[in-house]
PLY file of the C-alpha trace (Angstrom):
ply
format ascii 1.0
element vertex 137
property float x
property float y
property float z
element edge 136
property int vertex1
property int vertex2
end_header
25.82 3.31 24.17
23.00 5.64 25.15
19.31 5.27 24.31
17.25 8.44 24.19
13.58 8.85 23.30
12.92 11.66 20.80
9.99 12.86 18.70
11.82 11.88 15.56
15.15 11.98 13.78
16.47 14.04 10.92
15.81 12.81 7.38
19.53 12.01 7.12
19.42 9.88 10.27
16.29 8.14 9.04
18.11 7.34 5.78
21.00 5.80 7.75
18.62 3.57 9.72
16.84 2.59 6.50
20.12 1.70 4.78
21.13 -0.53 7.71
17.72 -2.24 7.60
17.89 -2.71 3.82
21.38 -4.21 4.07
20.21 -6.63 6.77
17.13 -7.63 4.76
19.14 -8.24 1.59
21.69 -10.33 3.50
18.94 -12.31 5.23
16.22 -12.60 2.58
17.95 -11.76 -0.71
17.23 -8.96 -3.18
13.63 -7.72 -3.08
13.25 -6.82 -6.78
11.14 -3.86 -5.60
9.54 -1.79 -8.37
7.26 1.17 -7.84
3.78 1.29 -9.34
1.33 4.21 -9.59
-2.00 5.02 -11.23
-2.61 8.76 -10.75
-5.96 10.47 -11.35
-5.60 13.85 -13.09
-8.30 16.36 -13.99
-8.57 18.09 -17.38
-6.04 20.73 -16.20
-3.47 18.10 -15.24
-4.03 18.62 -11.50
-3.42 15.50 -9.45
-6.65 14.53 -7.64
-5.92 11.06 -6.28
-4.90 7.62 -7.41
-3.15 4.45 -6.37
0.47 4.03 -5.32
2.39 0.97 -4.29
5.11 -1.37 -5.34
5.86 -4.94 -6.23
8.57 -6.94 -4.53
9.30 -10.44 -3.28
6.44 -11.76 -5.41
3.72 -9.49 -4.02
1.95 -6.25 -4.86
1.66 -3.88 -1.90
-0.89 -1.10 -2.33
0.29 1.74 -0.13
-2.35 4.36 -0.95
-5.61 4.41 -2.85
-7.65 7.61 -2.90
-10.64 8.53 -5.05
-11.99 12.10 -4.65
-15.47 12.20 -3.15
-17.11 13.58 -6.29
-15.69 10.63 -8.31
-16.72 7.85 -5.92
-19.31 5.25 -6.87
-18.15 5.10 -10.50
-15.91 2.06 -10.20
-12.59 3.95 -10.25
-11.16 2.14 -7.23
-12.03 -1.23 -8.77
-10.50 -0.21 -12.10
-7.28 0.97 -10.44
-7.05 -2.24 -8.40
-7.56 -4.30 -11.56
-4.87 -2.34 -13.42
-2.38 -2.69 -10.54
-3.12 -6.41 -10.19
-2.67 -7.00 -13.94
0.71 -5.28 -13.82
1.68 -7.24 -10.70
0.83 -10.50 -12.48
2.95 -9.39 -15.45
5.79 -8.81 -12.97
5.41 -12.36 -11.67
3.55 -11.60 -8.43
1.37 -14.23 -6.74
-0.86 -11.84 -4.82
-1.58 -8.39 -3.43
-2.05 -6.91 0.01
-3.48 -3.72 1.41
-4.63 -2.28 4.72
-7.38 0.18 5.57
-9.19 1.90 8.42
-12.03 3.03 6.13
-15.17 0.84 6.25
-16.20 2.00 2.75
-12.80 1.08 1.32
-12.95 -2.26 3.13
-16.23 -3.00 1.37
-14.67 -2.21 -2.02
-11.67 -4.44 -1.36
-13.87 -7.34 -0.25
-15.98 -6.97 -3.43
-12.74 -7.11 -5.45
-11.88 -10.49 -3.97
-9.60 -9.48 -1.12
-9.93 -11.42 2.13
-9.24 -10.24 5.65
-6.03 -11.65 7.12
-5.87 -9.57 10.29
-7.42 -6.77 12.26
-6.19 -4.39 14.95
-9.24 -3.28 16.90
-9.77 -0.34 19.17
-7.68 2.46 17.73
-8.53 5.99 18.82
-12.19 6.86 18.29
-13.12 3.19 17.88
-11.52 2.59 14.49
-9.94 -0.68 13.37
-7.14 -1.38 10.91
-7.83 -4.32 8.61
-5.16 -6.11 6.58
-6.27 -7.90 3.42
-4.75 -10.13 0.77
-5.74 -11.40 -2.63
-4.02 -14.41 -4.15
-3.82 -14.43 -7.93
0 1
1 2
2 3
3 4
4 5
5 6
6 7
7 8
8 9
9 10
10 11
11 12
12 13
13 14
14 15
15 16
16 17
17 18
18 19
19 20
20 21
21 22
22 23
23 24
24 25
25 26
26 27
27 28
28 29
29 30
30 31
31 32
32 33
33 34
34 35
35 36
36 37
37 38
38 39
39 40
40 41
41 42
42 43
43 44
44 45
45 46
46 47
47 48
48 49
49 50
50 51
51 52
52 53
53 54
54 55
55 56
56 57
57 58
58 59
59 60
60 61
61 62
62 63
63 64
64 65
65 66
66 67
67 68
68 69
69 70
70 71
71 72
72 73
73 74
74 75
75 76
76 77
77 78
78 79
79 80
80 81
81 82
82 83
83 84
84 85
85 86
86 87
87 88
88 89
89 90
90 91
91 92
92 93
93 94
94 95
95 96
96 97
97 98
98 99
99 100
100 101
101 102
102 103
103 104
104 105
105 106
106 107
107 108
108 109
109 110
110 111
111 112
112 113
113 114
114 115
115 116
116 117
117 118
118 119
119 120
120 121
121 122
122 123
123 124
124 125
125 126
126 127
127 128
128 129
129 130
130 131
131 132
132 133
133 134
134 135
135 136
């Protein structure tokens, strides 16, 4: 066996690693019942401008991305998308949601929506932090 540090692997090799990891996780923890979830924001010409993406699995909603274009901020769109995703997660039997952010403005929105901080990694490049949050339903 040889270990070699590289800048990455091919998409095919990444898929092989992922399949091994998935098989291990299913054998160890059982099926995840993962289901994707998205709330896209389109303009009047059907151009995608932003939105929310994530998935539910193992009884939780994970919000992977949430982006509101600058000109649409301050109108409650992030809160509405979070509410919609949480309602769907509840309908899918989830007990809570989690999200992470480096953006202080987004952190403020999540805290106002009832999320609580469960961890923080301080001191990333340029002084940023990553904050992990959860919300129990």
